[in-house]
N, CA, C and O atoms as CSV, one atom per row, in Angstrom:
chain,resi,resn,atom,element,x,y,z
A,1,MET,N,N,50.500,7.995,-52.047
A,1,MET,CA,C,51.390,7.796,-50.948
A,1,MET,C,C,52.762,7.446,-51.519
A,1,MET,O,O,52.870,6.665,-52.464
A,2,ALA,N,N,53.767,8.008,-50.958
A,2,ALA,CA,C,55.120,7.790,-51.470
A,2,ALA,C,C,55.667,6.483,-50.939
A,2,ALA,O,O,55.475,6.129,-49.775
A,3,GLU,N,N,56.355,5.773,-51.825
A,3,GLU,CA,C,56.984,4.528,-51.402
A,3,GLU,C,C,58.438,4.805,-51.076
A,3,GLU,O,O,59.091,5.618,-51.731
A,4,THR,N,N,58.929,4.134,-50.074
A,4,THR,CA,C,60.357,4.243,-49.780
A,4,THR,C,C,61.058,3.041,-50.381
A,4,THR,O,O,60.509,1.940,-50.427
A,5,ARG,N,N,62.255,3.261,-50.833
A,5,ARG,CA,C,63.006,2.166,-51.457
A,5,ARG,C,C,64.274,1.900,-50.640
A,5,ARG,O,O,64.885,2.809,-50.079
A,6,ASN,N,N,64.636,0.640,-50.599
A,6,ASN,CA,C,65.883,0.292,-49.914
A,6,ASN,C,C,67.051,0.443,-50.877
A,6,ASN,O,O,66.896,0.945,-51.990
A,7,ASP,N,N,68.202,0.010,-50.438
A,7,ASP,CA,C,69.408,0.182,-51.258
A,7,ASP,C,C,69.342,-0.585,-52.569
A,7,ASP,O,O,70.028,-0.226,-53.525
A,8,GLU,N,N,68.545,-1.614,-52.632
A,8,GLU,CA,C,68.493,-2.440,-53.830
A,8,GLU,C,C,67.424,-1.960,-54.811
A,8,GLU,O,O,67.254,-2.553,-55.876
A,9,GLY,N,N,66.699,-0.888,-54.461
A,9,GLY,CA,C,65.693,-0.370,-55.368
A,9,GLY,C,C,64.332,-1.017,-55.215
A,9,GLY,O,O,63.395,-0.669,-55.933
A,10,GLN,N,N,64.212,-1.951,-54.292
A,10,GLN,CA,C,62.928,-2.618,-54.076
A,10,GLN,C,C,62.083,-1.829,-53.064
A,10,GLN,O,O,62.611,-1.292,-52.090
A,11,PRO,N,N,60.779,-1.766,-53.304
A,11,PRO,CA,C,59.930,-1.072,-52.325
A,11,PRO,C,C,59.910,-1.827,-50.998
A,11,PRO,O,O,59.879,-3.057,-50.972
A,12,THR,N,N,59.927,-1.094,-49.925
A,12,THR,CA,C,59.849,-1.726,-48.604
A,12,THR,C,C,58.397,-1.777,-48.174
A,12,THR,O,O,57.579,-0.953,-48.583
A,13,THR,N,N,58.099,-2.739,-47.358
A,13,THR,CA,C,56.728,-2.857,-46.842
A,13,THR,C,C,56.712,-2.416,-45.393
A,13,THR,O,O,57.616,-2.729,-44.618
A,14,HIS,N,N,55.710,-1.713,-45.058
A,14,HIS,CA,C,55.529,-1.267,-43.680
A,14,HIS,C,C,54.377,-2.055,-43.079
A,14,HIS,O,O,53.301,-2.158,-43.668
A,15,THR,N,N,54.612,-2.589,-41.939
A,15,THR,CA,C,53.575,-3.344,-41.243
A,15,THR,C,C,53.137,-2.555,-40.015
A,15,THR,O,O,53.953,-2.175,-39.176
A,16,THR,N,N,51.854,-2.322,-39.933
A,16,THR,CA,C,51.301,-1.621,-38.773
A,16,THR,C,C,50.507,-2.624,-37.952
A,16,THR,O,O,49.606,-3.293,-38.459
A,17,ILE,N,N,50.851,-2.715,-36.701
A,17,ILE,CA,C,50.145,-3.630,-35.814
A,17,ILE,C,C,49.256,-2.794,-34.893
A,17,ILE,O,O,49.723,-1.885,-34.207
A,18,ILE,N,N,47.985,-3.120,-34.898
A,18,ILE,CA,C,47.025,-2.418,-34.036
A,18,ILE,C,C,46.573,-3.384,-32.951
A,18,ILE,O,O,46.012,-4.444,-33.228
A,19,LYS,N,N,46.829,-2.994,-31.727
A,19,LYS,CA,C,46.413,-3.836,-30.606
A,19,LYS,C,C,45.152,-3.231,-30.005
A,19,LYS,O,O,45.130,-2.057,-29.636
A,20,GLU,N,N,44.115,-4.032,-29.912
A,20,GLU,CA,C,42.892,-3.563,-29.279
A,20,GLU,C,C,42.931,-3.966,-27.812
A,20,GLU,O,O,43.138,-5.128,-27.462
A,21,ARG,N,N,42.729,-2.987,-26.994
A,21,ARG,CA,C,42.690,-3.271,-25.554
A,21,ARG,C,C,41.251,-3.186,-25.109
A,21,ARG,O,O,40.580,-2.175,-25.316
A,22,ARG,N,N,40.797,-4.221,-24.517
A,22,ARG,CA,C,39.438,-4.255,-24.013
A,22,ARG,C,C,39.478,-4.504,-22.521
A,22,ARG,O,O,40.339,-5.222,-22.013
A,23,GLY,N,N,38.534,-3.899,-21.832
A,23,GLY,CA,C,38.460,-4.092,-20.388
A,23,GLY,C,C,37.973,-5.479,-20.052
A,23,GLY,O,O,37.360,-6.161,-20.873
A,24,GLY,N,N,38.251,-5.875,-18.855
A,24,GLY,CA,C,37.835,-7.194,-18.416
A,24,GLY,C,C,36.412,-7.235,-17.902
A,24,GLY,O,O,35.976,-8.270,-17.399
A,25,GLY,N,N,35.670,-6.136,-18.014
A,25,GLY,CA,C,34.295,-6.119,-17.522
A,25,GLY,C,C,34.195,-5.674,-16.083
A,25,GLY,O,O,33.127,-5.774,-15.479
A,26,GLY,N,N,35.273,-5.189,-15.525
A,26,GLY,CA,C,35.266,-4.737,-14.132
A,26,GLY,C,C,34.347,-3.551,-13.917
A,26,GLY,O,O,33.742,-3.425,-12.852
A,27,GLY,N,N,34.232,-2.685,-14.900
A,27,GLY,CA,C,33.346,-1.527,-14.793
A,27,GLY,C,C,31.898,-1.947,-14.712
A,27,GLY,O,O,31.130,-1.377,-13.936
A,28,ALA,N,N,31.512,-2.930,-15.498
A,28,ALA,CA,C,30.133,-3.421,-15.487
A,28,ALA,C,C,29.806,-4.084,-14.153
A,28,ALA,O,O,28.702,-3.930,-13.629
A,29,VAL,N,N,30.754,-4.808,-13.616
A,29,VAL,CA,C,30.544,-5.461,-12.322
A,29,VAL,C,C,30.383,-4.407,-11.228
A,29,VAL,O,O,29.536,-4.544,-10.345
A,30,LEU,N,N,31.187,-3.371,-11.291
A,30,LEU,CA,C,31.100,-2.297,-10.300
A,30,LEU,C,C,29.745,-1.601,-10.377
A,30,LEU,O,O,29.135,-1.322,-9.345
A,31,ILE,N,N,29.274,-1.321,-11.575
A,31,ILE,CA,C,27.960,-0.692,-11.741
A,31,ILE,C,C,26.860,-1.608,-11.215
A,31,ILE,O,O,25.924,-1.133,-10.571
A,32,ALA,N,N,26.952,-2.894,-11.472
A,32,ALA,CA,C,25.955,-3.850,-10.987
A,32,ALA,C,C,25.933,-3.880,-9.460
A,32,ALA,O,O,24.860,-3.945,-8.861
A,33,ILE,N,N,27.099,-3.834,-8.828
A,33,ILE,CA,C,27.165,-3.847,-7.363
A,33,ILE,C,C,26.550,-2.579,-6.791
A,33,ILE,O,O,25.807,-2.637,-5.811
A,34,VAL,N,N,26.852,-1.431,-7.397
A,34,VAL,CA,C,26.280,-0.164,-6.925
A,34,VAL,C,C,24.765,-0.178,-7.070
A,34,VAL,O,O,24.056,0.266,-6.167
A,35,LEU,N,N,24.258,-0.682,-8.195
A,35,LEU,CA,C,22.808,-0.763,-8.386
A,35,LEU,C,C,22.161,-1.709,-7.390
A,35,LEU,O,O,21.075,-1.425,-6.885
A,36,LEU,N,N,22.809,-2.822,-7.101
A,36,LEU,CA,C,22.277,-3.769,-6.123
A,36,LEU,C,C,22.200,-3.133,-4.743
A,36,LEU,O,O,21.205,-3.298,-4.038
A,37,ILE,N,N,23.229,-2.419,-4.360
A,37,ILE,CA,C,23.227,-1.735,-3.067
A,37,ILE,C,C,22.108,-0.696,-3.021
A,37,ILE,O,O,21.422,-0.571,-2.007
A,38,ALA,N,N,21.920,0.049,-4.110
A,38,ALA,CA,C,20.862,1.061,-4.154
A,38,ALA,C,C,19.484,0.422,-4.020
A,38,ALA,O,O,18.619,0.954,-3.324
A,39,VAL,N,N,19.275,-0.705,-4.677
A,39,VAL,CA,C,17.991,-1.405,-4.575
A,39,VAL,C,C,17.772,-1.910,-3.154
A,39,VAL,O,O,16.664,-1.802,-2.628
A,40,LEU,N,N,18.799,-2.455,-2.531
A,40,LEU,CA,C,18.662,-2.950,-1.164
A,40,LEU,C,C,18.358,-1.818,-0.182
A,40,LEU,O,O,17.520,-1.976,0.705
A,41,VAL,N,N,19.032,-0.687,-0.337
A,41,VAL,CA,C,18.771,0.462,0.538
A,41,VAL,C,C,17.342,0.961,0.330
A,41,VAL,O,O,16.654,1.284,1.299
A,42,GLY,N,N,16.893,1.026,-0.909
A,42,GLY,CA,C,15.526,1.450,-1.203
A,42,GLY,C,C,14.500,0.503,-0.612
A,42,GLY,O,O,13.495,0.950,-0.058
A,43,ALA,N,N,14.733,-0.794,-0.718
A,43,ALA,CA,C,13.811,-1.782,-0.144
A,43,ALA,C,C,13.775,-1.664,1.377
A,43,ALA,O,O,12.709,-1.740,1.987
A,44,TRP,N,N,14.944,-1.478,1.982
A,44,TRP,CA,C,14.987,-1.317,3.451
A,44,TRP,C,C,14.220,-0.071,3.875
A,44,TRP,O,O,13.488,-0.101,4.865
A,45,TYR,N,N,14.381,1.020,3.136
A,45,TYR,CA,C,13.680,2.266,3.457
A,45,TYR,C,C,12.161,2.075,3.365
A,45,TYR,O,O,11.424,2.494,4.257
A,46,LEU,N,N,11.699,1.441,2.283
A,46,LEU,CA,C,10.257,1.211,2.135
A,46,LEU,C,C,9.731,0.293,3.236
A,46,LEU,O,O,8.649,0.533,3.771
A,47,TYR,N,N,10.473,-0.742,3.575
A,47,TYR,CA,C,10.064,-1.657,4.644
A,47,TYR,C,C,10.001,-0.921,5.977
A,47,TYR,O,O,9.058,-1.108,6.745
A,48,SER,N,N,10.987,-0.096,6.251
A,48,SER,CA,C,11.037,0.661,7.492
A,48,SER,C,C,9.878,1.648,7.568
A,48,SER,O,O,9.251,1.789,8.618
A,49,THR,N,N,9.592,2.322,6.475
A,49,THR,CA,C,8.480,3.278,6.429
A,49,THR,C,C,7.153,2.559,6.633
A,49,THR,O,O,6.273,3.064,7.330
A,50,SER,N,N,7.008,1.407,6.040
A,50,SER,CA,C,5.774,0.625,6.181
A,50,SER,C,C,5.572,0.212,7.630
A,50,SER,O,O,4.465,0.320,8.157
A,51,ASN,N,N,6.634,-0.261,8.280
A,51,ASN,CA,C,6.525,-0.647,9.683
A,51,ASN,C,C,6.191,0.548,10.559
A,51,ASN,O,O,5.410,0.425,11.503
A,52,SER,N,N,6.769,1.696,10.259
A,52,SER,CA,C,6.507,2.910,11.020
A,52,SER,C,C,5.038,3.301,10.894
A,52,SER,O,O,4.406,3.677,11.881
A,53,THR,N,N,4.505,3.215,9.700
A,53,THR,CA,C,3.095,3.551,9.464
A,53,THR,C,C,2.196,2.579,10.207
A,53,THR,O,O,1.200,2.986,10.804
A,54,ASN,N,N,2.541,1.298,10.174
A,54,ASN,CA,C,1.730,0.303,10.889
A,54,ASN,C,C,1.752,0.558,12.388
A,54,ASN,O,O,0.717,0.456,13.048
A,55,ARG,N,N,2.916,0.888,12.935
A,55,ARG,CA,C,2.999,1.169,14.375
A,55,ARG,C,C,2.185,2.397,14.739
A,55,ARG,O,O,1.522,2.426,15.776
A,56,LYS,N,N,2.236,3.415,13.884
A,56,LYS,CA,C,1.471,4.636,14.132
A,56,LYS,C,C,-0.026,4.335,14.105
A,56,LYS,O,O,-0.769,4.809,14.965
A,57,ASN,N,N,-0.467,3.559,13.133
A,57,ASN,CA,C,-1.877,3.197,13.038
A,57,ASN,C,C,-2.322,2.366,14.238
A,57,ASN,O,O,-3.424,2.559,14.751
A,58,ASP,N,N,-1.474,1.447,14.687
A,58,ASP,CA,C,-1.799,0.638,15.873
A,58,ASP,C,C,-1.894,1.513,17.116
A,58,ASP,O,O,-2.763,1.301,17.962
A,59,ALA,N,N,-1.010,2.491,17.229
A,59,ALA,CA,C,-1.050,3.398,18.387
A,59,ALA,C,C,-2.329,4.229,18.377
A,59,ALA,O,O,-2.944,4.439,19.422
A,60,ILE,N,N,-2.725,4.696,17.213
A,60,ILE,CA,C,-3.956,5.490,17.106
A,60,ILE,C,C,-5.166,4.624,17.444
A,60,ILE,O,O,-6.075,5.075,18.141
A,61,ALA,N,N,-5.185,3.385,16.958
A,61,ALA,CA,C,-6.302,2.483,17.256
A,61,ALA,C,C,-6.368,2.184,18.751
A,61,ALA,O,O,-7.455,2.143,19.327
A,62,GLY,N,N,-5.209,1.975,19.385
A,62,GLY,CA,C,-5.177,1.727,20.837
A,62,GLY,C,C,-5.675,2.936,21.613
A,62,GLY,O,O,-6.417,2.786,22.584
A,63,ALA,N,N,-5.278,4.122,21.202
A,63,ALA,CA,C,-5.737,5.338,21.875
A,63,ALA,C,C,-7.232,5.513,21.699
A,63,ALA,O,O,-7.918,5.931,22.633
A,64,ALA,N,N,-7.747,5.205,20.531
A,64,ALA,CA,C,-9.186,5.320,20.290
A,64,ALA,C,C,-9.951,4.351,21.170
A,64,ALA,O,O,-11.008,4.706,21.692
A,65,LYS,N,N,-9.450,3.140,21.348
A,65,LYS,CA,C,-10.110,2.167,22.243
A,65,LYS,C,C,-10.095,2.681,23.674
A,65,LYS,O,O,-11.078,2.549,24.404
A,66,SER,N,N,-8.971,3.267,24.068
A,66,SER,CA,C,-8.844,3.810,25.420
A,66,SER,C,C,-9.860,4.928,25.649
A,66,SER,O,O,-10.518,4.967,26.689
A,67,VAL,N,N,-9.986,5.814,24.702
A,67,VAL,CA,C,-10.942,6.917,24.810
A,67,VAL,C,C,-12.362,6.359,24.822
A,67,VAL,O,O,-13.210,6.850,25.566
A,68,GLY,N,N,-12.628,5.355,24.022
A,68,GLY,CA,C,-13.956,4.735,24.004
A,68,GLY,C,C,-14.293,4.105,25.334
A,68,GLY,O,O,-15.418,4.233,25.818
A,69,SER,N,N,-13.323,3.420,25.936
A,69,SER,CA,C,-13.550,2.801,27.248
A,69,SER,C,C,-13.801,3.856,28.311
A,69,SER,O,O,-14.674,3.684,29.161
A,70,ALA,N,N,-13.055,4.931,28.271
A,70,ALA,CA,C,-13.243,6.009,29.237
A,70,ALA,C,C,-14.607,6.657,29.061
A,70,ALA,O,O,-15.266,6.998,30.043
A,71,ALA,N,N,-15.031,6.828,27.821
A,71,ALA,CA,C,-16.350,7.413,27.563
A,71,ALA,C,C,-17.449,6.487,28.061
A,71,ALA,O,O,-18.451,6.954,28.602
A,72,ASP,N,N,-17.277,5.186,27.886
A,72,ASP,CA,C,-18.265,4.226,28.393
A,72,ASP,C,C,-18.358,4.286,29.903
A,72,ASP,O,O,-19.457,4.261,30.456
A,73,LYS,N,N,-17.222,4.365,30.580
A,73,LYS,CA,C,-17.199,4.447,32.047
A,73,LYS,C,C,-17.853,5.747,32.507
A,73,LYS,O,O,-18.611,5.755,33.478
A,74,ALA,N,N,-17.565,6.832,31.819
A,74,ALA,CA,C,-18.164,8.119,32.194
A,74,ALA,C,C,-19.675,8.061,31.973
A,74,ALA,O,O,-20.442,8.565,32.794
A,75,GLY,N,N,-20.095,7.462,30.893
A,75,GLY,CA,C,-21.540,7.338,30.633
A,75,GLY,C,C,-22.212,6.479,31.681
A,75,GLY,O,O,-23.308,6.811,32.132
A,76,SER,N,N,-21.587,5.384,32.082
A,76,SER,CA,C,-22.152,4.517,33.121
A,76,SER,C,C,-22.231,5.259,34.442
A,76,SER,O,O,-23.213,5.120,35.172
A,77,ALA,N,N,-21.212,6.043,34.760
A,77,ALA,CA,C,-21.211,6.777,36.023
A,77,ALA,C,C,-22.317,7.829,36.024
A,77,ALA,O,O,-22.954,8.055,37.053
A,78,ILE,N,N,-22.548,8.463,34.900
A,78,ILE,CA,C,-23.613,9.483,34.816
A,78,ILE,C,C,-24.966,8.813,34.946
A,78,ILE,O,O,-25.854,9.343,35.612
A,79,ASP,N,N,-25.142,7.644,34.317
A,79,ASP,CA,C,-26.424,6.938,34.389
A,79,ASP,C,C,-26.716,6.484,35.812
A,79,ASP,O,O,-27.875,6.515,36.227
A,80,GLN,N,N,-25.705,6.061,36.581
A,80,GLN,CA,C,-25.905,5.589,37.944
A,80,GLN,C,C,-26.214,6.752,38.888
A,80,GLN,O,O,-26.891,6.564,39.899
A,81,SER,N,N,-25.739,7.914,38.576
A,81,SER,CA,C,-25.948,9.048,39.469
A,81,SER,C,C,-27.366,9.603,39.336
A,81,SER,O,O,-27.773,10.387,40.193
A,82,LYS,N,N,-28.093,9.264,38.373
A,82,LYS,CA,C,-29.453,9.771,38.182
A,82,LYS,C,C,-30.436,9.048,39.014
A,82,LYS,O,O,-31.627,9.355,38.970
């Protein structure tokens, strides 16, 4: 590497300053918030689906009881008519 000399014949020194810029962590916080929202939406969806399935099962059980009661009444009516 070539040295530069000043008027007096002395080598000059060059100082290089390197500044490191680092983020304040805002990107990590943003990613954490997005992940938290995704987890909450997923939990709400699973909870909603579970409730829907339970309601459907309860409706089917109620309909089955209704059909059973009607069949019992029809059977009793047939037995009385004999």
